[in-house]
DOMIMAR-223901 format. One record per residue (C-alpha): residue in three letters; x, y, z. Coordinates in pm, 1 decimal. Example, Ala and Ser with C-alpha at 12.3 -4.5 7.8 and 13.67 -1.06 7.14 Angstrom:
<pts>
<pt rest="ALA" xx="1230.0" yy="-450.0" zz="780.0"/>
<pt rest="SER" xx="1367.0" yy="-106.0" zz="714.0"/>
</pts>
This chain:
<pts>
<pt rest="UNK" xx="2187.0" yy="4541.1" zz="948.5"/>
<pt rest="UNK" xx="2308.1" yy="4494.9" zz="589.2"/>
<pt rest="UNK" xx="2155.6" yy="4244.3" zz="348.4"/>
<pt rest="UNK" xx="2379.7" yy="3954.3" zz="444.2"/>
<pt rest="UNK" xx="2355.4" yy="4001.1" zz="822.2"/>
<pt rest="UNK" xx="1976.9" yy="4026.5" zz="793.8"/>
<pt rest="UNK" xx="1954.7" yy="3701.0" zz="593.4"/>
<pt rest="UNK" xx="2200.1" yy="3522.1" zz="818.3"/>
<pt rest="UNK" xx="2013.4" yy="3634.9" zz="1131.8"/>
<pt rest="UNK" xx="1684.2" yy="3515.6" zz="984.7"/>
<pt rest="UNK" xx="1841.6" yy="3182.1" zz="897.2"/>
<pt rest="UNK" xx="1957.9" yy="3142.3" zz="1255.2"/>
<pt rest="UNK" xx="1607.3" yy="3232.3" zz="1380.4"/>
<pt rest="UNK" xx="1750.5" yy="3544.1" zz="1543.3"/>
<pt rest="UNK" xx="1572.0" yy="3887.2" zz="1559.4"/>
<pt rest="UNK" xx="1639.4" yy="4124.4" zz="1268.8"/>
<pt rest="UNK" xx="1601.0" yy="4498.9" zz="1251.0"/>
<pt rest="UNK" xx="1325.3" yy="4441.9" zz="998.4"/>
<pt rest="UNK" xx="1193.5" yy="4149.6" zz="799.1"/>
<pt rest="UNK" xx="1396.8" yy="4071.7" zz="484.9"/>
<pt rest="UNK" xx="1210.3" yy="4123.0" zz="163.9"/>
<pt rest="UNK" xx="1266.1" yy="4034.9" zz="-202.8"/>
<pt rest="UNK" xx="1060.9" yy="4023.7" zz="-519.5"/>
<pt rest="UNK" xx="1167.1" yy="3908.8" zz="-861.2"/>
<pt rest="UNK" xx="1024.6" yy="3941.4" zz="-1213.1"/>
<pt rest="UNK" xx="1095.8" yy="3855.3" zz="-1569.0"/>
<pt rest="UNK" xx="1250.4" yy="4106.2" zz="-1815.5"/>
<pt rest="UNK" xx="1098.5" yy="3988.4" zz="-2138.3"/>
<pt rest="UNK" xx="1283.1" yy="4043.5" zz="-2463.9"/>
<pt rest="UNK" xx="1573.8" yy="4199.6" zz="-2270.9"/>
<pt rest="UNK" xx="1642.8" yy="3856.1" zz="-2115.9"/>
<pt rest="UNK" xx="1760.8" yy="3735.4" zz="-2466.7"/>
<pt rest="UNK" xx="2076.4" yy="3954.0" zz="-2436.9"/>
<pt rest="UNK" xx="2326.0" yy="3908.9" zz="-2162.4"/>
<pt rest="UNK" xx="2419.1" yy="4278.4" zz="-2133.2"/>
<pt rest="UNK" xx="2057.5" yy="4389.2" zz="-2123.0"/>
<pt rest="UNK" xx="1959.1" yy="4126.3" zz="-1873.9"/>
<pt rest="UNK" xx="2241.3" yy="4238.9" zz="-1641.1"/>
<pt rest="UNK" xx="2143.8" yy="4595.6" zz="-1682.7"/>
<pt rest="UNK" xx="1777.3" yy="4532.5" zz="-1604.2"/>
<pt rest="UNK" xx="1870.5" yy="4325.2" zz="-1304.8"/>
<pt rest="UNK" xx="2088.6" yy="4603.1" zz="-1167.8"/>
<pt rest="UNK" xx="1817.4" yy="4866.5" zz="-1225.5"/>
<pt rest="UNK" xx="1564.1" yy="4654.1" zz="-1047.5"/>
<pt rest="UNK" xx="1790.0" yy="4602.1" zz="-744.8"/>
<pt rest="UNK" xx="1910.8" yy="4960.4" zz="-721.2"/>
<pt rest="UNK" xx="1546.7" yy="5081.9" zz="-731.9"/>
<pt rest="UNK" xx="1424.5" yy="4854.9" zz="-450.0"/>
<pt rest="UNK" xx="1736.1" yy="4745.3" zz="-257.8"/>
<pt rest="UNK" xx="1598.9" yy="4394.4" zz="-193.5"/>
<pt rest="UNK" xx="1767.5" yy="4165.6" zz="58.0"/>
<pt rest="UNK" xx="1846.6" yy="3899.4" zz="-200.6"/>
<pt rest="UNK" xx="1855.4" yy="3889.7" zz="-583.4"/>
<pt rest="UNK" xx="1690.5" yy="3599.0" zz="-759.6"/>
<pt rest="UNK" xx="1853.7" yy="3625.8" zz="-1103.1"/>
<pt rest="UNK" xx="1594.7" yy="3605.7" zz="-1380.1"/>
<pt rest="UNK" xx="1699.9" yy="3443.6" zz="-1700.2"/>
<pt rest="UNK" xx="1410.2" yy="3337.8" zz="-1926.3"/>
<pt rest="UNK" xx="1220.8" yy="3033.1" zz="-1821.4"/>
<pt rest="UNK" xx="1321.0" yy="2850.4" zz="-2139.3"/>
<pt rest="UNK" xx="1699.5" yy="2902.6" zz="-2130.5"/>
<pt rest="UNK" xx="1770.7" yy="2553.8" zz="-1999.7"/>
<pt rest="UNK" xx="1645.7" yy="2374.1" zz="-2307.6"/>
<pt rest="UNK" xx="1728.9" yy="2593.6" zz="-2608.7"/>
<pt rest="UNK" xx="2079.2" yy="2449.4" zz="-2655.5"/>
<pt rest="UNK" xx="1910.3" yy="2111.8" zz="-2698.1"/>
<pt rest="UNK" xx="1702.9" yy="2241.1" zz="-2989.2"/>
<pt rest="UNK" xx="1392.1" yy="2372.1" zz="-2822.4"/>
<pt rest="UNK" xx="1265.6" yy="2696.8" zz="-2965.7"/>
<pt rest="UNK" xx="1084.6" yy="2961.3" zz="-2765.2"/>
<pt rest="UNK" xx="881.1" yy="3270.9" zz="-2835.5"/>
<pt rest="UNK" xx="766.5" yy="3568.1" zz="-2629.4"/>
<pt rest="UNK" xx="399.3" yy="3651.2" zz="-2668.4"/>
<pt rest="UNK" xx="316.7" yy="3943.3" zz="-2439.3"/>
<pt rest="UNK" xx="146.7" yy="3821.9" zz="-2112.9"/>
<pt rest="UNK" xx="100.2" yy="3924.5" zz="-1754.1"/>
<pt rest="UNK" xx="407.9" yy="3767.0" zz="-1607.5"/>
<pt rest="UNK" xx="662.2" yy="3804.7" zz="-1890.7"/>
<pt rest="UNK" xx="732.8" yy="3435.0" zz="-1944.5"/>
<pt rest="UNK" xx="839.9" yy="3286.7" zz="-2276.2"/>
<pt rest="UNK" xx="680.2" yy="2971.4" zz="-2417.4"/>
<pt rest="UNK" xx="821.1" yy="2674.5" zz="-2606.0"/>
<pt rest="UNK" xx="714.1" yy="2680.5" zz="-2967.5"/>
<pt rest="UNK" xx="911.7" yy="2375.2" zz="-3082.0"/>
<pt rest="UNK" xx="995.4" yy="2084.8" zz="-2847.2"/>
<pt rest="UNK" xx="1357.8" yy="1972.3" zz="-2815.1"/>
<pt rest="UNK" xx="1248.1" yy="1611.5" zz="-2762.5"/>
<pt rest="UNK" xx="994.4" yy="1476.1" zz="-3010.9"/>
<pt rest="UNK" xx="992.4" yy="1103.9" zz="-2917.8"/>
<pt rest="UNK" xx="1100.4" yy="880.7" zz="-2637.1"/>
<pt rest="UNK" xx="1408.3" yy="759.8" zz="-2827.3"/>
<pt rest="UNK" xx="1539.1" yy="1118.5" zz="-2836.6"/>
<pt rest="UNK" xx="1618.3" yy="1104.0" zz="-2463.0"/>
<pt rest="UNK" xx="1910.9" yy="870.5" zz="-2522.9"/>
<pt rest="UNK" xx="2052.5" yy="1106.8" zz="-2787.9"/>
<pt rest="UNK" xx="2086.2" yy="1413.3" zz="-2563.8"/>
<pt rest="UNK" xx="2442.3" yy="1534.6" zz="-2552.8"/>
<pt rest="UNK" xx="2605.0" yy="1683.0" zz="-2235.6"/>
<pt rest="UNK" xx="2630.4" yy="2058.1" zz="-2291.3"/>
<pt rest="UNK" xx="2912.4" yy="2298.8" zz="-2230.3"/>
<pt rest="UNK" xx="2781.7" yy="2548.1" zz="-1973.3"/>
<pt rest="UNK" xx="3017.6" yy="2809.3" zz="-2102.0"/>
<pt rest="UNK" xx="2877.4" yy="2810.0" zz="-2451.8"/>
<pt rest="UNK" xx="2547.4" yy="2896.3" zz="-2620.8"/>
<pt rest="UNK" xx="2239.9" yy="3002.8" zz="-2431.7"/>
<pt rest="UNK" xx="2363.1" yy="2842.3" zz="-2113.7"/>
<pt rest="UNK" xx="2685.4" yy="3041.6" zz="-2127.8"/>
<pt rest="UNK" xx="2500.6" yy="3366.4" zz="-2186.2"/>
<pt rest="UNK" xx="2306.4" yy="3326.1" zz="-1862.8"/>
<pt rest="UNK" xx="2608.1" yy="3311.0" zz="-1643.3"/>
<pt rest="UNK" xx="2779.5" yy="3584.7" zz="-1842.6"/>
<pt rest="UNK" xx="2480.1" yy="3807.3" zz="-1757.7"/>
<pt rest="UNK" xx="2498.0" yy="3698.5" zz="-1396.9"/>
<pt rest="UNK" xx="2871.0" yy="3766.7" zz="-1377.6"/>
<pt rest="UNK" xx="2818.9" yy="4122.9" zz="-1501.2"/>
<pt rest="UNK" xx="2547.7" yy="4193.1" zz="-1244.2"/>
<pt rest="UNK" xx="2738.2" yy="4022.5" zz="-958.3"/>
<pt rest="UNK" xx="3051.1" yy="4224.9" zz="-1033.6"/>
<pt rest="UNK" xx="2859.8" yy="4548.6" zz="-1003.8"/>
<pt rest="UNK" xx="2694.1" yy="4439.1" zz="-682.5"/>
<pt rest="UNK" xx="3026.3" yy="4350.1" zz="-532.9"/>
<pt rest="UNK" xx="2895.3" yy="4081.6" zz="-304.3"/>
<pt rest="UNK" xx="2681.6" yy="4322.9" zz="-100.8"/>
<pt rest="UNK" xx="2363.4" yy="4122.2" zz="-148.8"/>
<pt rest="UNK" xx="2312.9" yy="3747.7" zz="-201.3"/>
<pt rest="UNK" xx="2249.3" yy="3657.9" zz="-557.8"/>
<pt rest="UNK" xx="2102.1" yy="3328.8" zz="-669.6"/>
<pt rest="UNK" xx="2116.6" yy="3180.8" zz="-1017.8"/>
<pt rest="UNK" xx="1787.5" yy="3014.6" zz="-1139.5"/>
<pt rest="UNK" xx="1833.6" yy="2647.8" zz="-1210.4"/>
<pt rest="UNK" xx="1549.1" yy="2423.6" zz="-1302.5"/>
<pt rest="UNK" xx="1534.5" yy="2066.6" zz="-1163.0"/>
<pt rest="UNK" xx="1638.2" yy="1806.6" zz="-1415.3"/>
<pt rest="UNK" xx="1283.1" yy="1675.6" zz="-1436.6"/>
<pt rest="UNK" xx="1147.7" yy="2028.4" zz="-1494.1"/>
<pt rest="UNK" xx="1396.9" yy="2075.2" zz="-1776.1"/>
<pt rest="UNK" xx="1281.0" yy="1741.3" zz="-1920.5"/>
<pt rest="UNK" xx="927.8" yy="1860.6" zz="-1923.7"/>
<pt rest="UNK" xx="1023.9" yy="2184.3" zz="-2093.9"/>
<pt rest="UNK" xx="1211.0" yy="1972.8" zz="-2354.3"/>
<pt rest="UNK" xx="923.9" yy="1735.6" zz="-2435.3"/>
<pt rest="UNK" xx="611.6" yy="1912.6" zz="-2305.1"/>
<pt rest="UNK" xx="321.8" yy="1707.9" zz="-2169.8"/>
<pt rest="UNK" xx="450.4" yy="1406.7" zz="-2362.9"/>
<pt rest="UNK" xx="707.6" yy="1353.4" zz="-2089.7"/>
<pt rest="UNK" xx="442.6" yy="1233.0" zz="-1849.9"/>
<pt rest="UNK" xx="339.4" yy="952.6" zz="-2087.3"/>
<pt rest="UNK" xx="703.4" yy="869.5" zz="-2174.5"/>
<pt rest="UNK" xx="822.8" yy="833.4" zz="-1815.4"/>
<pt rest="UNK" xx="545.2" yy="573.6" zz="-1762.8"/>
<pt rest="UNK" xx="578.3" yy="391.0" zz="-2090.4"/>
<pt rest="UNK" xx="956.2" yy="434.1" zz="-2150.2"/>
<pt rest="UNK" xx="1105.3" yy="496.4" zz="-1807.2"/>
<pt rest="UNK" xx="1455.3" yy="380.3" zz="-1894.2"/>
<pt rest="UNK" xx="1477.7" yy="613.5" zz="-2193.1"/>
<pt rest="UNK" xx="1362.0" yy="909.7" zz="-1978.5"/>
<pt rest="UNK" xx="1609.2" yy="818.9" zz="-1706.2"/>
<pt rest="UNK" xx="1890.0" yy="820.8" zz="-1965.0"/>
<pt rest="UNK" xx="1790.3" yy="1166.5" zz="-2063.0"/>
<pt rest="UNK" xx="1769.8" yy="1272.0" zz="-1698.6"/>
<pt rest="UNK" xx="2121.4" yy="1150.3" zz="-1651.3"/>
<pt rest="UNK" xx="2247.4" yy="1385.9" zz="-1919.4"/>
<pt rest="UNK" xx="2032.0" yy="1672.9" zz="-1807.9"/>
<pt rest="UNK" xx="2149.4" yy="1634.0" zz="-1447.4"/>
<pt rest="UNK" xx="2519.0" yy="1625.8" zz="-1545.3"/>
<pt rest="UNK" xx="2466.8" yy="1939.1" zz="-1758.3"/>
<pt rest="UNK" xx="2270.9" yy="2105.3" zz="-1467.4"/>
<pt rest="UNK" xx="2553.4" yy="2035.4" zz="-1230.9"/>
<pt rest="UNK" xx="2811.3" yy="2181.1" zz="-1469.9"/>
<pt rest="UNK" xx="2594.4" yy="2490.8" zz="-1529.1"/>
<pt rest="UNK" xx="2539.7" yy="2533.9" zz="-1145.7"/>
<pt rest="UNK" xx="2913.2" yy="2513.4" zz="-1069.5"/>
<pt rest="UNK" xx="2976.6" yy="2764.8" zz="-1353.5"/>
<pt rest="UNK" xx="2720.3" yy="2991.8" zz="-1197.7"/>
<pt rest="UNK" xx="2902.5" yy="2987.7" zz="-868.2"/>
<pt rest="UNK" xx="3233.0" yy="3067.7" zz="-1043.0"/>
<pt rest="UNK" xx="3055.9" yy="3354.4" zz="-1213.6"/>
<pt rest="UNK" xx="2952.8" yy="3514.1" zz="-878.2"/>
<pt rest="UNK" xx="2632.9" yy="3340.6" zz="-768.4"/>
<pt rest="UNK" xx="2614.0" yy="3262.6" zz="-395.4"/>
<pt rest="UNK" xx="2380.1" yy="2968.9" zz="-460.3"/>
<pt rest="UNK" xx="2086.6" yy="2850.4" zz="-661.7"/>
<pt rest="UNK" xx="1718.8" yy="2926.4" zz="-685.5"/>
<pt rest="UNK" xx="1628.9" yy="2561.4" zz="-761.6"/>
<pt rest="UNK" xx="1285.6" yy="2534.5" zz="-919.5"/>
<pt rest="UNK" xx="1083.4" yy="2221.7" zz="-955.5"/>
<pt rest="UNK" xx="751.1" yy="2238.5" zz="-1137.4"/>
<pt rest="UNK" xx="658.4" yy="1871.0" zz="-1108.0"/>
<pt rest="UNK" xx="663.7" yy="1803.3" zz="-728.5"/>
<pt rest="UNK" xx="295.3" yy="1826.3" zz="-722.1"/>
<pt rest="UNK" xx="15.8" yy="1559.7" zz="-680.9"/>
<pt rest="UNK" xx="-158.2" yy="1725.0" zz="-979.9"/>
<pt rest="UNK" xx="114.8" yy="1586.1" zz="-1206.3"/>
<pt rest="UNK" xx="292.0" yy="1295.2" zz="-1050.2"/>
<pt rest="UNK" xx="264.5" yy="1040.5" zz="-765.5"/>
<pt rest="UNK" xx="504.5" yy="1057.9" zz="-472.6"/>
<pt rest="UNK" xx="684.5" yy="738.1" zz="-593.3"/>
<pt rest="UNK" xx="715.7" yy="879.6" zz="-944.7"/>
<pt rest="UNK" xx="874.4" yy="1204.3" zz="-812.8"/>
<pt rest="UNK" xx="1109.5" yy="1004.0" zz="-592.6"/>
<pt rest="UNK" xx="1232.8" yy="805.6" zz="-898.0"/>
<pt rest="UNK" xx="1240.5" yy="1072.1" zz="-1165.3"/>
<pt rest="UNK" xx="1265.6" yy="1388.6" zz="-957.8"/>
<pt rest="UNK" xx="1414.3" yy="1367.1" zz="-609.2"/>
<pt rest="UNK" xx="1691.4" yy="1125.4" zz="-705.2"/>
<pt rest="UNK" xx="1840.1" yy="1371.1" zz="-957.6"/>
<pt rest="UNK" xx="1762.3" yy="1682.3" zz="-761.2"/>
<pt rest="UNK" xx="1973.5" yy="1566.4" zz="-478.9"/>
<pt rest="UNK" xx="2261.1" yy="1493.9" zz="-714.8"/>
<pt rest="UNK" xx="2271.5" yy="1860.2" zz="-802.7"/>
<pt rest="UNK" xx="2279.8" yy="1972.0" zz="-442.4"/>
<pt rest="UNK" xx="2544.5" yy="1709.2" zz="-350.5"/>
<pt rest="UNK" xx="2774.4" yy="1862.5" zz="-620.8"/>
<pt rest="UNK" xx="2734.0" yy="2208.2" zz="-463.3"/>
<pt rest="UNK" xx="2801.9" yy="2097.0" zz="-107.6"/>
<pt rest="UNK" xx="3058.7" yy="2319.7" zz="53.4"/>
<pt rest="UNK" xx="3055.0" yy="2547.0" zz="-247.1"/>
<pt rest="UNK" xx="2719.7" yy="2733.9" zz="-232.8"/>
<pt rest="UNK" xx="2646.1" yy="2968.6" zz="61.7"/>
<pt rest="UNK" xx="2272.9" yy="3003.2" zz="11.6"/>
<pt rest="UNK" xx="2021.5" yy="2788.8" zz="-187.0"/>
<pt rest="UNK" xx="1651.3" yy="2835.4" zz="-221.1"/>
<pt rest="UNK" xx="1409.3" yy="2561.2" zz="-324.2"/>
<pt rest="UNK" xx="1097.0" yy="2667.8" zz="-521.1"/>
<pt rest="UNK" xx="798.3" yy="2429.6" zz="-536.9"/>
<pt rest="UNK" xx="581.7" yy="2539.1" zz="-819.7"/>
<pt rest="UNK" xx="200.0" yy="2473.9" zz="-846.0"/>
<pt rest="UNK" xx="-66.2" yy="2359.9" zz="-611.6"/>
<pt rest="UNK" xx="-87.4" yy="2040.0" zz="-400.4"/>
<pt rest="UNK" xx="288.1" yy="2043.4" zz="-375.9"/>
<pt rest="UNK" xx="490.6" yy="1757.7" zz="-214.5"/>
<pt rest="UNK" xx="618.5" yy="1988.5" zz="58.2"/>
<pt rest="UNK" xx="687.7" yy="1711.0" zz="311.7"/>
<pt rest="UNK" xx="885.9" yy="1507.5" zz="57.4"/>
<pt rest="UNK" xx="1114.8" yy="1792.1" zz="-37.3"/>
<pt rest="UNK" xx="1137.8" yy="1980.2" zz="297.2"/>
<pt rest="UNK" xx="1446.5" yy="1779.1" zz="384.5"/>
<pt rest="UNK" xx="1648.1" yy="1904.7" zz="80.3"/>
<pt rest="UNK" xx="1985.3" yy="2059.4" zz="179.5"/>
<pt rest="UNK" xx="1875.0" yy="2420.8" zz="119.9"/>
<pt rest="UNK" xx="1855.8" yy="2728.3" zz="340.4"/>
<pt rest="UNK" xx="1531.4" yy="2869.6" zz="206.5"/>
<pt rest="UNK" xx="1205.9" yy="2735.1" zz="58.8"/>
<pt rest="UNK" xx="948.4" yy="2913.8" zz="-153.7"/>
<pt rest="UNK" xx="606.7" yy="2806.0" zz="-273.1"/>
<pt rest="UNK" xx="266.5" yy="2950.9" zz="-354.4"/>
<pt rest="UNK" xx="176.0" yy="2969.1" zz="10.1"/>
<pt rest="UNK" xx="-136.7" yy="3180.7" zz="-51.4"/>
<pt rest="UNK" xx="-268.5" yy="2923.1" zz="-302.9"/>
<pt rest="UNK" xx="-175.7" yy="2590.9" zz="-154.3"/>
<pt rest="UNK" xx="-77.3" yy="2420.3" zz="171.6"/>
<pt rest="UNK" xx="112.5" yy="2450.4" zz="395.8"/>
<pt rest="UNK" xx="73.0" yy="2796.2" zz="537.3"/>
<pt rest="UNK" xx="390.1" yy="2985.0" zz="640.8"/>
<pt rest="UNK" xx="311.1" yy="2918.2" zz="1004.1"/>
<pt rest="UNK" xx="279.2" yy="2543.5" zz="945.7"/>
<pt rest="UNK" xx="581.6" yy="2530.5" zz="717.8"/>
<pt rest="UNK" xx="807.8" yy="2665.2" zz="994.2"/>
<pt rest="UNK" xx="748.3" yy="2342.1" zz="1179.9"/>
<pt rest="UNK" xx="828.0" yy="2128.8" zz="875.9"/>
<pt rest="UNK" xx="1131.9" yy="2309.5" zz="742.9"/>
<pt rest="UNK" xx="1435.7" yy="2422.4" zz="943.6"/>
<pt rest="UNK" xx="1539.0" yy="2724.6" zz="729.7"/>
<pt rest="UNK" xx="1385.7" yy="3041.1" zz="602.6"/>
<pt rest="UNK" xx="1036.2" yy="3038.8" zz="448.8"/>
<pt rest="UNK" xx="995.6" yy="3282.2" zz="153.8"/>
<pt rest="UNK" xx="656.4" yy="3410.2" zz="56.7"/>
<pt rest="UNK" xx="345.6" yy="3568.4" zz="199.5"/>
<pt rest="UNK" xx="247.4" yy="3774.1" zz="-109.2"/>
<pt rest="UNK" xx="3.6" yy="3643.4" zz="-370.5"/>
<pt rest="UNK" xx="181.7" yy="3742.7" zz="-685.7"/>
<pt rest="UNK" xx="-90.5" yy="3701.7" zz="-949.2"/>
<pt rest="UNK" xx="-426.6" yy="3867.6" zz="-880.2"/>
<pt rest="UNK" xx="-354.7" yy="4060.3" zz="-557.6"/>
<pt rest="UNK" xx="-18.6" yy="4205.6" zz="-659.8"/>
<pt rest="UNK" xx="-155.0" yy="4294.6" zz="-996.2"/>
<pt rest="UNK" xx="-500.0" yy="4432.6" zz="-922.5"/>
<pt rest="UNK" xx="-533.4" yy="4448.2" zz="-548.4"/>
<pt rest="UNK" xx="-523.1" yy="4765.8" zz="-345.7"/>
<pt rest="UNK" xx="-213.5" yy="4881.0" zz="-168.2"/>
<pt rest="UNK" xx="-400.6" yy="4831.5" zz="156.5"/>
<pt rest="UNK" xx="-477.5" yy="4469.8" zz="74.8"/>
<pt rest="UNK" xx="-116.3" yy="4403.0" zz="-18.0"/>
<pt rest="UNK" xx="5.4" yy="4558.4" zz="296.7"/>
<pt rest="UNK" xx="-240.1" yy="4343.3" zz="499.2"/>
<pt rest="UNK" xx="-92.5" yy="4021.5" zz="339.4"/>
<pt rest="UNK" xx="255.3" yy="4131.2" zz="439.2"/>
<pt rest="UNK" xx="142.1" yy="4192.7" zz="799.1"/>
<pt rest="UNK" xx="-30.7" yy="3853.0" zz="804.9"/>
<pt rest="UNK" xx="287.4" yy="3683.8" zz="685.4"/>
<pt rest="UNK" xx="489.8" yy="3851.0" zz="961.7"/>
<pt rest="UNK" xx="215.2" yy="3756.7" zz="1214.8"/>
<pt rest="UNK" xx="221.3" yy="3391.3" zz="1115.7"/>
<pt rest="UNK" xx="592.8" yy="3370.2" zz="1167.7"/>
<pt rest="UNK" xx="649.7" yy="3617.3" zz="1433.9"/>
<pt rest="UNK" xx="886.3" yy="3788.1" zz="1187.3"/>
<pt rest="UNK" xx="1143.3" yy="3506.3" zz="1234.5"/>
<pt rest="UNK" xx="1293.2" yy="3282.2" zz="961.8"/>
<pt rest="UNK" xx="1089.7" yy="3476.0" zz="702.9"/>
<pt rest="UNK" xx="1166.6" yy="3655.3" zz="386.9"/>
<pt rest="UNK" xx="870.5" yy="3837.7" zz="254.6"/>
<pt rest="UNK" xx="831.1" yy="3762.2" zz="-113.5"/>
<pt rest="UNK" xx="600.1" yy="3632.4" zz="-385.7"/>
<pt rest="UNK" xx="489.0" yy="3276.3" zz="-416.0"/>
<pt rest="UNK" xx="650.0" yy="3270.6" zz="-761.2"/>
<pt rest="UNK" xx="764.3" yy="3528.0" zz="-1008.9"/>
<pt rest="UNK" xx="595.5" yy="3862.4" zz="-963.2"/>
<pt rest="UNK" xx="386.3" yy="3958.8" zz="-1263.6"/>
<pt rest="UNK" xx="531.9" yy="4229.1" zz="-1485.3"/>
<pt rest="UNK" xx="182.7" yy="4376.6" zz="-1480.8"/>
<pt rest="UNK" xx="208.6" yy="4449.6" zz="-1108.7"/>
<pt rest="UNK" xx="193.4" yy="4825.9" zz="-1059.5"/>
<pt rest="UNK" xx="473.1" yy="5004.2" zz="-891.9"/>
<pt rest="UNK" xx="249.7" yy="5115.7" zz="-607.0"/>
<pt rest="UNK" xx="191.2" yy="4749.9" zz="-499.7"/>
<pt rest="UNK" xx="561.7" yy="4661.8" zz="-519.0"/>
<pt rest="UNK" xx="620.7" yy="4973.7" zz="-297.5"/>
<pt rest="UNK" xx="347.4" yy="4853.5" zz="-61.6"/>
<pt rest="UNK" xx="524.0" yy="4514.1" zz="-10.0"/>
<pt rest="UNK" xx="857.9" yy="4678.1" zz="46.4"/>
<pt rest="UNK" xx="749.0" yy="4948.7" zz="277.1"/>
<pt rest="UNK" xx="531.7" yy="4725.0" zz="487.5"/>
<pt rest="UNK" xx="809.6" yy="4467.7" zz="527.1"/>
<pt rest="UNK" xx="1047.6" yy="4740.1" zz="623.4"/>
<pt rest="UNK" xx="855.8" yy="4864.5" zz="922.8"/>
<pt rest="UNK" xx="1085.1" yy="4792.7" zz="1219.5"/>
<pt rest="UNK" xx="983.0" yy="4488.4" zz="1419.4"/>
</pts>
């Protein structure tokens, strides 16, 4: 099987020659330059030949054209942090301007993706990373968002309207640049941050607008639920083909998730401690367990979130080799 036929068979619940596998990581510093990001992406894919490519712009790209400033301080997973918020007070939400996805930092991300996609020639699914509108709002305002959505909900909703429209424009531009769909990440669909009713109002409502705009245009979308105590049941009905969460850290397990979600579950590998400092044997055992939980059907072996840049190559190889043992 090639990458596409393997993913398509997995999506249909059909047997595959081996379980699909994919890992993704940040490329700090290089992710600030479209050419370098494309090059690093291609190097990563050529080295490991994953069954799908989760494109990896920096985690702060979605807010920088609105005035947020980010810095990179070396860390285990290669993520940038916001140094200056783009939204300072609740009134600022009403002042957000709809952005042109072909300009600025936004435009650079799809330029990088277009370069990588052209070289790959469609041989492997490639997904552009898009943050949910509410996640982007939190990146813009920081923890102040949580107080503002409770004290000034109309102002926050006005900002979310602009963010959602911009997210849709960017997503459509990503498809035009060569993406086959989105890796759609939400970092607030967790009981540790919001109530279910709050997420329904400020999160789900706008999430579904993004997916509605992509209907009939995207071939393959993956939903990522970030954090612990995630609202899996609330979001399991989203119109996506794949779902990814920290399955080694929070419920549900891969096995249970297969009964709650109709598509492909993506995970099985604990990407923080185990992938960084665990033995190759322990990593391989997790991959085997993921395959056992699912019977090797409707599964893509992968990390619960971005793989740490500190992960040694021997452990990446352990994941790939174990997943590629014929079923």
